[in-house]
N, C-alpha and C positions, 0 to 999 in steps of 0.2 A: 228557158222553159219555166213556167210558173205552176204553182199548185192550185189548180182550179180557180185562178184569179181571185184568191182571197176566201173562197168558200171553205176550204179545208186547209187553212194555212197554219195550223198548229197541230201538235201531236194529239191533244185531247179531241180536237175536231175530227182528225183522221180516225181515232179510235171509235168515235160515234159512227162515222161512215162505214168502217170495217165491220162493226157489230151489226149494222143494218144490212150491209151487202153480203157478208159472209158469216153471219151469226153462228152457224153450226159448224163452221170449218175450224180446225185447230189453229190457234194463234201462237201458242207457246207450249213446250213440253219440258219436263224435268225428270231425270232418272234418279229415283230414290230407292235405296236398298235393292238395286238391281231391276226395278220395275219402272217403265216409262209411264208417267202420268201426263195427261194433256188437258189443256183448257182452251175452249173455243173463244172466238172473238167476243161472243156474247158474255161468256163467263169472265173473261178478262175485264170487260167493261164493268161488270157487277163488282168485282174486287176493287178496281181502281176507284169507282164511285164511292163505295163504302169507306175505303181507306182515306180518300181525299176529304170527305166530309168529317171523318174522325180527326184528321190532321188539322182541319180548320178549327175544330173545337178546342184544339190544344193551343190555339193562338197563331197558327201559321197563316200568313196573309200574303197578298201580292208583293212581289219583290224580295220576299224572304228566301234564304238559302237552305236547302236540305242536303246535308252531307250524306253520301251513300258509300258504304264500305263493305266489300265482300267480293266473292266470286260470282259468277253468272247464275243468278237465281230469279225465278219469275217474280217473287215479291219485291226484289230490288228494282226490276224494270217497272213493275206496277207503281212503285214508289215514285219513280221519275215522272210518269204520266200523271200521278195524283198531284204531285207538287205543281206541275205545269198547268193542270186544270185550274188551280187557284191563282195562277200568275206567278208562281214561285219558280226558283231556279235550282235544279239539281246540281250538286258538285260531287262527282264521283272521285274517290281516292283509291290508290293502289292498295289492294288487300294485303300485299306482302310488305308494305311499308312498316318500318319500326315506329314506335310511338312518337319519337322526337320529330320524325318527318311529318307524321300526321298533325302534330301540334301546329306546325307552321301553316299548313294549308287550312286546317280548321279555323284557326284564328284569323288568318289573312282574308279568308273568304267570307268571314262574319257569319258562319253557319249557326243557326239557332237550334236546329234539331238534327240529330244524326240517325239514319236508318242503317243498321249494321247487320251482318249475317249471323254471328254466333258469339259464344262466350269469349273466344280469343279476341275478337274485335272490341267487345264490350270492355274487356280488361285493359286493352290498349288505351281506349278513350278515357276510361276512369283514371288510369295512371297519370294522365296529363290534364285532368279536369281543372286543377287549380290554375292552369295557364290559359284556360279557355274562358274568356270574359263574357261571351254571348251564348254559348251552348247551354240550353236548359234541360233538354230531354234526349234520352237515347232509346230508340225503338229497335227491338231485335227480331230477327226472323226465326232462328232456331233456339228453343228454350232450354236445350240440354245443358245442365250444369249451372243454371242461373237461379234455381229455386230459392236458395238461401241468401241471395244478394239483397241489399237494401233497394227496394223497388220505389223509393220516393222519386227517383228520376228515371226509372226504367219502365218501359211498357213493351208488351209483345205486339207484333204486327196484328194478331187476332184481337188484342185488347182495343187497338185503335179502330180496327174494322167494326168491332161490336159497338163502339161509341157511335160510329157513322150509321150503322144499321138501326140502332135505337132511335137516332134522330130521324132517320127516314120513316120509321114506323110510327112515330108520334106526331110528325109534322108533314102533312100532305104536300106542303109547298117546298119541302127541302130539296126534292129531286129537281123541280123546275128552277129553283134558285141556283142550284149547282150548274144546271145547263146554261143559265143566264151568265154565270161567272165565266164559263167556257166561251160563251159567245163574245164576251168582252175582249178575249185574247186576240192578238193580232200577229201577223207574221213578223212584224218588226220588234216584237217583244223579245227580251233576252230569254233564250231557251235553255242554255246549258253553259256551265263554266268548267272548262277543262284545263288542268294545270299541265304545263309543259314538263318534259322529262328532266330538264335542268342539267344539260351537259356542261354548262359553263358557270353555273351559279344557282341561286334560288329559283325554284319553279315560278313561272308566271301564269296568272289566271287569264286564259284566253276566253273572251266573251263572244259567244256565237248566238245569233238570233234564231228564232224558229225558221225564218226564211233561209238564213245561211245553210242550216242543216238540211231542211226539207227540199229545197230546190236542188242542192247538190246531190242528195240521195235520189231524187226523181231523175235527175240527169244521168246518174250512174245506172239506174234501172234501164233508162232508154238506151244508153250506150251498149249494154250487154243484153238487152231484150229480156230483162227479168220480170217475172209476173208472179201471181199468187201461188203458182205451182212449185216454186223453188223450195228446196230443203236446205237449211243452214244450221250449223252448230255454233253456239255462242261460247267462246272460251277465252277470247282476248280480254285483257284487263278492262274493267268498266271505265277506268279513268283515261283510257286511250281513245283518241278520236276514231280510230279504226273500228273499235267495237260499237261506238255510238252510231256510226254510219252503217256498217255492214250488218250488225245484229239488231239494232233498234230502229233507226230511221228508214232504212230500205225495207224492213219488214212492214212498218206502218204505211209507207207510201205504196208498196207493191201488194201488200196483203198476204205475204207468205208466212209460213210457220218457222219459228226459231226454236231450237232444242238446246236445253242447258245440260251439260254433261254431269255425271254423278260427282266427279272430282277432276281436278286438273290432270291427275294421273291416268284417267280413263278416257281421255278425249279421243284417241285413235280408235279404241274399241267402240265407243259410243257413236263416233262418226260412221263407222262401218255399219252399225245397226240401223242408223237413220238413213243412210244412203244419200249423203250430202250431194247436192247438185251445183252449189255455188260455194266456193271456199276461199278463205283468205288466210295467209299465214306469213309472218315475217321470215326473212331468210334463215334465221337461226333454226326455225322448226324444220325447214327442208334440209338444212345441214345435219341436224340431229338424225332425221330419218335416214339420210344417206349413210351416215356413220354407223348407225345400228345395223343397217342392211349389210354393209361391207363386213362388219365385225361378225355377224351371224354367218355369213357365207364362208368366212375363214374357218368356222367350226363345222362346216358341212362336209359330206363325203367328197372324195376326189372327183368322182363322176359328176356329182351335182355341181361342184365348183367349176369343172370344165364346161359343163353345159351352160351354166350361168354366164361365165366369161365369154363364151362363144356367141351367145345370143345378145348379150349386152353390147358387145363389140359391133354386131350387126345393127342393133338399134341405134347406136351412136352414128352409124354411117347413113342409115336410111330412115330411121324412125321419124325425125323431124320433117324430112321431105314428105313422107306419107301424110303426116299430120297437116302439113301446109297445102296438101293437094298438088304437089309438084310431080313431075314426070319421074317415074322410078321403073327400072326393068322388071318384067313380070317375075323372073326368078327371085329377085330380091323381095318382091311383094309376098311371094309364096313362103319364102324363108321367114319373113317377118310375121306372117300369119301363124306359122308353126311356133315361132318364138313367143307369140302372144299367148298361145295355149299353154306352153310349157313354163314361161318365165314372166312375161309382162303382166298378164291378167292376174296371176297369183300375187305378184308384187303390189299391183294397184289395189287389190282387195286387202292385202295386208296393211297398206297405208290408209285404208278407208277412203280411197279416191276413185273407186270403180265407176261411180255414176257422175263424177264431177264434169259439168258441162263448161264451166268457166272457173278457173282458179287464179288467184292473184297473189303476188308477193310484193311487199313494199316495206317501208320503214327505214331501210338502209340498202345499200347496194348488195345484190346477190352475185356470187361468183358466176361468171358465164358458164363454166363447166358444170356447176351444180344445176343451173337453170336448164341447160341443154339435156342433162341426164333425165330430168323428169319429163321434158317434152318428148324425148326420144322414146319414152314408154307409151306415148299416145295421150298424155295428160295435157289438156289445153291450158297450160300455165302461162300467165302473162304478167307483165310488170306495170305498175303505175307509180307515179311520182306525186307525192302529196305532203301536206303539212296540216297540223292542227289549225293554223291560221287561215287555211284555205278550205276548211271543212273537208279535208282529205284531198279532193280531186284537183290536180293541176294538169297532169297528162296521164294518158293510158294507152295501151297498145290495142289498136283495133284488130279484130280477127283477120287472119291472113297477112298481117304486117308485124310479125313477131321477130324482133331482132334481139339477140342476147345482150348486146352492148348499148341498147337505148332504152328509154322509158316511155316511148310512144309519142303521140301527138297531143296537142291541147284538147282537153275534154270539152264537152258541150258547154258553150257560153264562157269558156275560159280563153283569155288572151295571154300570151307570154312574150317577153322580149329579153334580149341579152344586153345588159348594161355595158358601158365602155370598159369596165374592169372585169368583164366576163361573168358577172353575177346574173343568175336567172331571176327575173322579176315577173309577177303575174297580176292580173285583176280578174275577178269573177264574182258571181252572186254569192259565193261562199266566203268572201273576204271578211275576216273577223272585225268586230267593232273596236276592239282595243284590248290592252292588258288591264285587268282590274286594278285600280288605284295606282297605275304606273303610266301616266300620260307621256312621260319623257321617253320611256322605252317603246311606247306605241309610235311616237314621232320618229324614233330611230328606225323603226321597221317599215313604216309607210312613207312613200315619196310624196312630194307636194302635189304631184299630178295624179295621185290615186293608185299607184302601183305598190305592190308589197315586195319587199326585199326578202328573198328566200335564204340568203347567206350561202347558197350553193353555187359553185362555179360550173358552167356548162356551155354547150353550144348546140346550134341546130345543124344537124347533118344536111348539107345541101342536096345530097342525092336522094334522101328519103323524107326529109321534112321532120324527122324524129329528133327529140331532144336527147342529148347525151350529157349525163352528169359526170363531172370529173371527180369532185370531192367537195367538202365544205370549203367555201371560198377562203375562209380564214386559215384553213389547214393546208391548202395548196401552197407550196413554197418552192424554193430553189436551193439546191446545194451550193456550197461556196464557189464551185466552179461554174455555176449558172445553169446546170442541168435541172429539169423539172423534177419536183418531188411531190407526188400525190400519195400520201400514206394509205388511204383507204383502198386504193387500187392494188397496192402491194399486199396489204393485209388480207384482202379477199382472195388473192391468188394462193396465199399460204393456207387459208382456212378451207380451201378445196380439199386438202388432205384430211381424211378422217382422224388422223392422229393429232392434228393441231386444232384445238378448240378455240383459241383466241390468239390474236396477234396485235402488237402495238409497235408501229414503226416510228423511228426518229430519223431526222436528217435535215430539217429546214436550217439553212445557214451553216450547216456543218460540212465536213469534208467528204463524208460518205454516209450511206444508209445503214442503220442497225435495227434489229427488232428484238423485242421481248415476247416470248411465247408461253402459252399455256398448253400443256398436252391434254388430250381428251382421255380422261381416266377410264372410260368404258373401252375405247378402242385400244389404247396402249396397255391397259390391264389385261385385255383378252390376248393381245400379242405376247405379253409377259408370261401368261399361263402356258401358251403354246410353246414358248421358247425356254421354259424352266428358269425364268428370271424371278428371283425371290425378292419381294419388297414388303414393307410394312405400312407404308403411307404414301400419299401423293408426293410428298416432299422427297422421299427416298427414291421413288420411281422416276421422278422428274430429273433427279441428279445422276441416274445410272448411266455409265459410259455407253452402253449399247443403245439406250434411248437417244442419247446425243448423236450417235452415229446415224440412227434412223432419221432423226429430224434433219440432220445435216444434208442427207440425200434429198429430202423434200426442198430444202432451201436452195440446193444446187439446181434442182429442176426449175424452180421459180426463176432463178437467175437466168437460166438458159432461155426461158420463155420471155423474160423482160428484154433479153439481148436482141430478140428478133423484132422489137417494137421501137421504131426510131425515136419516139417521144420519151420512152421510158428506159431505154437501154442504159442511160447514165445513172439510173437509180437502183442498181442492183444491190442486194444485201451483202455487206462485207463482214459483219460480225453479228452473232446472235447469242442469246442465253435463254434458258428455260426458267421461268419464275418458280420459286419454291412453294407458292400457294396459288390456288385458283382465284382469278379476279372475281369479286363479289359485289353485288349491289349494296349489301348491308355494310360493306367497308367503304362505300362511296366511290368504288373504282368503276362501276357500271351504273348506268341509269336504271330506273325500274323497267324500262323497255329494253334493257340489255345492250345499250350503246356504250362503247368505250369512252371513258372520260380521260382522253389522252393527256391533257395538261396536268390533271390531278395525279395521274399515274407517274408522269415524269418527275413531279415534285416528291411524291411519296417514296419512289425508288431511286432517288437522286444518286446514291452511291453506286447503284448498278448502271445507271446511265453514264456516270463518270468512267466506270470500268470499261464500258463498251467503246469509249472513245480514247482512253489513255493507254491502250495497248495491254492492259492487265489481262491475265487469264483466269483470275479468281477475284471474287469480291464478297464482302460480308454484308449481310443485311439483317436488320432487326426491325420488325414492323408489327403493328397492332392488327389483330384479327377479331372478328365477331363470330362467336359460335352460334349454332342453331337456336339455342335457348336464350340468346340475347347477351350472354356474358361476354366480356372482353378478355382478351389474352394477348400474348406476344409470341411470335415465332422468330427464331434466329436461324440463319442458314449461311453456309458458304456456297456460292453459286459460281459455276464454270462459265467462262466466256469462250465461244468458239469462233474461229476464223472460217470464212467461206471463200471459195474460188470465184473470181469475177470472170465472166465469159466475154471474150472479145466480140464486140457488137457486129463488126463488119462481117466476120466469118459466120456468125449465127444468122445474120440476115441473108447472106448468100446461100447458106444451107436451106433456110426456110423457103427462099425463092425457088 
């Protein structure tokens, strides 16, 4: 599928189309001080035009990079379109990155100007300015706290807009000239540069053209029949390709309105107010929602808790069948209808998902049990499989073909194949142009015949034609006895339990599987209050004997589940420990998209890994931590190591049968 055969093959051209077609319809909203403000497509065009012409007067020209740092804000999205109108390239950065991480991306991307949200981001950029050889100007959105700063390099968004408006006022040809610049843009132009999360090293700058993004977005719209009437809330990091497709590109191609929440903490409430019809969230968001729900229900009255358990059990049995349109006994339907009034509808409203017509999760594998829970409530949650290098879409689940253990079929215009080593490879209109300034890494990722190596191991289910992802190809290994070891599969089973926030499994080339766990402070803290367990810190709670007993039961249940699966029965967890601190992106243990950096964790906690395998029941660890204000410190702890029972596979399989 193409974008009108080149007529509207760039974001600025689509903005002009949308302003002409839906000039009075809302294009973007933002909640500020509790009040939603909206801008129409016509008003959005006015802001983008003024800012773009002002940007040009600062020396920004075709091919230049505009770094964008902050949370989801209209002015930051307008900044993207303004840069693209001049033939420039936006480079979004993660708003929660520490200054050192920003320094690498800002310098590597050769950004000349940075558009940032507020004082916090200005401070970060100024603190590393001596390492940025190209950056000349910082433009900020929110002026609070910046009045007394040296403004020789600082400008407000309004300042730049005013420059543009003054030029438009005194030069009658300025608007036509700007339109002429837009007309020079082509679908083959570099449209965005997005840096990978860097699970195994330095982030890489993925270069995507306007065609890559816009054709993929249009195909995504066609796949789910999205049009200008959708309501979407933008809350994913701007630097993530998911936000670029779901919040920006699909909005421009379909013409629907995007709403920016007041803050990252108010997303659920804001989503409820907007009545989102199309939603996307990584598995961690759904895991957190489930954890909070279960914790709150534990504090409910006994009668409410019994009613909740009763109807949730019924939903688990029949909810997904009803959602799929399968045959269900009339009595079960009536009970589900009653459950919907008493439990399911209030829950969906609480999650802000009452109006969701299509919801997606991706980014990493979601636990099948968590996935089924949401679908059992009647939420049309689906999975897709994608990458930055694919402009997101590789596979997606068509309506009516939703299987918890697959990621669907190839999306429109996408071909996939399984290499001899089991790696999933693809080609599509969304395939990236290369990694910025890293041709050797580009060559490693693309095959000679034009396919892209995903690095993930998987296979096509012959019965359904759906793709199943096992794990990262490099992570799938074997135990010393030859049994398959797929760490992500084990970790996801453990993370189904609300008490377990994070899991890191080890076992490749070793005699048995072990895991390091993070407890969920909200869930376990609530349990501690109900059971009169006194604690003063995460570390103290994580080391409590009763917490170890509780977590051991969860690991036992995971082993019982693994024992029923022929391919995974040999990969049961034999020993585990609970880490004395939560894994943090600021400490380099998680990526900014919250993916576990397993290799780094193995090195950092090497004394604990050793204890998991040498039979010790205690180990000492001393490790660096980063506090919220950026200061560094150290924690020391004695950590317990627990043994877990291995379930005989044959007996478990016989019982399951």
